C-alpha positions in Angstrom: 97.2 96.9 74.9 99.7 97.1 77.8 98.6 99.1 80.8 101.4 99.9 83.2 101.6 101.7 86.5 104.5 104.1 86.8 105.5 105.1 90.3 107.6 108.3 90.3 110.1 108.7 93.1 113.1 110.8 94.1 115.3 111.1 97.2 115.8 114.9 97.1 112.5 116.3 98.6 113.2 119.8 99.8 110.9 119.5 102.8 111.5 115.9 103.8 114.6 114.4 102.1 114.6 110.7 101.8 110.9 110.4 102.7 110.2 107.7 100.1 112.5 105.3 102.0 111.0 106.0 105.4 109.8 102.7 107.0 106.0 102.1 107.2 105.3 99.0 109.3 108.7 97.6 108.4 108.8 98.4 104.7 110.0 101.5 102.8 107.3 103.9 101.8 108.1 103.5 98.1 107.8 99.7 98.4 104.3 100.2 100.0 103.3 102.4 97.1 104.5 99.9 94.5 102.7 97.1 96.2 99.5 99.0 96.4 99.6 100.2 92.8 100.3 96.7 91.6 97.0 95.5 93.2 95.0 97.9 91.0 92.6 96.0 88.8 93.3 96.4 85.1 97.1 96.8 85.4 99.6 94.6 83.6 102.5 95.6 85.8 104.3 98.4 87.6 107.7 100.1 87.2 109.7 102.5 89.4 110.7 105.8 87.6 113.5 107.7 89.2 116.5 109.8 88.1 119.9 108.8 86.9 121.7 111.0 89.4 123.9 109.6 92.2 121.5 110.8 94.9 118.8 108.4 93.6 121.0 105.3 93.6 119.2 104.0 96.7 115.9 104.0 94.8 117.4 102.2 91.9 118.8 99.6 94.3 115.5 99.1 96.1 113.7 98.7 92.8 116.2 95.9 91.8 115.7 94.3 95.2 112.0 94.3 94.8 112.3 92.8 91.3 110.5 95.8 89.8 111.5 97.3 86.5 113.4 100.5 87.1 113.8 103.3 84.5 116.3 106.1 85.4 116.1 109.3 83.4 116.3 113.0 83.7 116.1 114.5 87.2 114.2 117.6 86.2 112.6 116.7 82.9 110.2 114.1 84.4 108.1 114.2 81.3 111.1 112.9 79.3 111.6 110.2 82.0 108.0 109.0 81.5 108.3 109.1 77.7 111.5 107.0 78.0 109.8 104.5 80.3 106.8 104.2 78.0 109.0 103.4 75.1 111.4 101.1 76.9 108.6 99.1 78.6 106.1 99.1 75.7 103.3 100.9 77.6 100.1 101.8 75.7 98.3 103.2 78.7 100.1 104.8 81.7 98.9 105.1 85.3 100.9 107.7 87.1 101.3 107.7 90.9 103.8 109.6 93.0 105.8 107.8 95.7 104.7 110.2 98.4 101.2 108.6 98.4 101.6 105.4 100.4 97.8 105.2 101.2 96.8 105.2 97.6 93.8 102.9 97.2 94.1 100.1 94.6 90.3 100.0 94.3 90.1 103.7 93.4 92.9 103.3 90.9 91.0 100.4 89.4 88.0 102.7 89.0 90.1 105.3 87.4 91.5 102.8 84.9 88.0 101.6 84.1 86.8 105.2 83.6 89.6 105.7 81.1 89.1 102.4 79.4 85.3 102.6 79.1 85.0 106.3 77.9 85.8 106.5 74.2 88.2 109.2 73.1 89.6 110.1 76.5 93.1 111.6 76.6 93.5 111.9 80.3 91.7 111.0 83.5 92.5 111.8 87.1 91.3 111.2 90.6 89.6 114.3 92.0 91.9 115.6 94.8 93.4 119.0 95.8 92.6 122.6 95.3 91.8 122.4 91.6 89.0 120.0 92.2 87.8 122.2 95.1 87.6 125.2 92.8 85.5 123.3 90.3 83.1 122.0 93.0 84.0 118.3 92.5 83.7 115.7 95.3 87.3 115.0 96.2 89.1 112.0 97.5 91.7 112.5 100.3 94.9 114.3 99.3 97.2 111.3 98.8 94.9 109.1 96.8 96.1 110.8 93.6 96.4 109.0 90.3 96.3 109.9 86.6 95.9 107.9 83.4 96.8 108.8 79.9 97.7 106.9 76.7 101.1 106.7 75.2 100.1 108.8 72.2 99.0 111.7 74.4 102.2 111.4 76.5 104.3 111.5 73.3 102.5 114.6 72.1 103.1 116.4 75.4 106.8 115.3 75.3 107.1 116.7 71.8 105.4 120.0 72.4 105.7 121.0 76.1 108.3 123.8 76.6 107.2 125.2 80.0 109.6 123.9 82.7 106.6 123.3 85.0 105.0 121.1 82.4 108.2 119.2 81.9 108.7 118.6 85.6 105.1 117.6 86.4 104.4 115.4 83.4 100.7 116.0 82.7 100.0 119.8 83.0 100.5 120.2 79.3 97.4 118.0 78.9 95.1 119.1 81.7 95.8 122.8 81.2 94.3 122.6 77.7 90.7 121.3 78.1 89.9 122.9 74.7 92.3 120.6 73.1 92.2 117.3 75.1 89.3 115.1 76.2 89.6 115.0 80.0 87.7 113.2 82.8 87.8 113.2 86.6 86.9 110.4 89.0 84.8 112.0 91.8 84.5 110.5 95.2 81.1 109.4 96.6 81.3 112.2 99.1 83.7 115.1 99.5 86.7 114.1 101.5 89.0 116.8 100.3 89.9 118.0 103.9 91.6 114.7 104.6 95.4 114.8 104.1 97.1 111.4 103.6 100.1 112.3 101.6 103.7 112.6 102.8 105.2 116.1 102.4 106.4 117.0 105.8 107.4 115.2 109.1 103.9 115.6 110.5 102.4 113.9 107.5 104.9 111.0 107.9 103.8 110.7 111.5 100.2 110.4 110.5 100.7 107.8 107.7 103.1 105.8 110.0 100.3 105.7 112.6 97.9 104.4 110.1 100.3 101.7 109.0 101.0 100.7 112.6 97.3 100.0 113.0 96.3 98.7 109.5 99.6 97.6 107.9 99.0 93.9 108.6 95.9 94.1 106.4 97.6 94.2 103.0 94.4 95.1 101.1 93.2 98.0 103.3 91.6 100.8 101.4 90.5 104.4 102.0 87.3 103.4 103.7 89.3 101.3 106.2 91.3 104.5 107.0 88.1 106.5 107.4 86.8 103.8 109.8 90.1 104.0 111.8 89.8 107.8 112.0 86.2 107.4 113.2 87.5 105.2 116.0 90.6 107.4 116.7 89.8 110.9 115.6 92.9 112.2 117.5 95.1 110.8 114.7 94.1 113.7 112.5 95.8 116.0 114.9 99.2 114.5 113.9 99.3 116.6 110.7 96.4 119.0 111.3 98.7 122.0 110.8 99.5 120.8 107.2 96.0 120.7 105.9 95.1 123.4 103.4 92.8 123.6 100.4 95.6 125.5 98.6 97.6 122.3 98.1 98.2 122.1 94.3 97.1 119.1 92.3 100.1 116.9 91.5 
């Protein structure tokens, strides 16, 4: 069984174009995400998934520079891009992470992979983050520690049957929107940290994440608890993106 991490990236963010190439302690954000995902226990490798459009050429180049497999596919049909990558790279199990999450925790991703591996019959497992987890009363990790796992057979089924443009663009909604059909699981946090916002969506978020990397970036293996310890020492850092926090943030 081959278990691969697929990091999804694009240059054309409407709110913060080019955010995935913004430097964090001297390295592009997408490189930081790839490095952190690669450290997740249980993975056999990582790949960068981007589009085949001219605008995403810088991402294709940086993947090549990093020596990471790059799969370029449809810009809008990201589900098709994932299915293409799974077939090209021979993935049996796929860990999906988006490149706007440079504080993603390898240890949490390892727990997610273990949950999927050790629970017979699972079709999909996700880290509890965002508004959906809040509505169901789950203990959430910070927004930005997102990750999802599904097997290639489930991905192929979604690819064959999904027709809703939203489900094609966001890869997994065809699965998690149908709990009556698929066996789903969620990795809850030890305590609810859902008010923490550690993703990059706007300039204020980038300022926050950059400040974290300025303080912790020389510690390659820092995890979410190290960030919480930093915020306990410097609570004013939360003010950098306080205006962006909301429990209406959709699950990726």
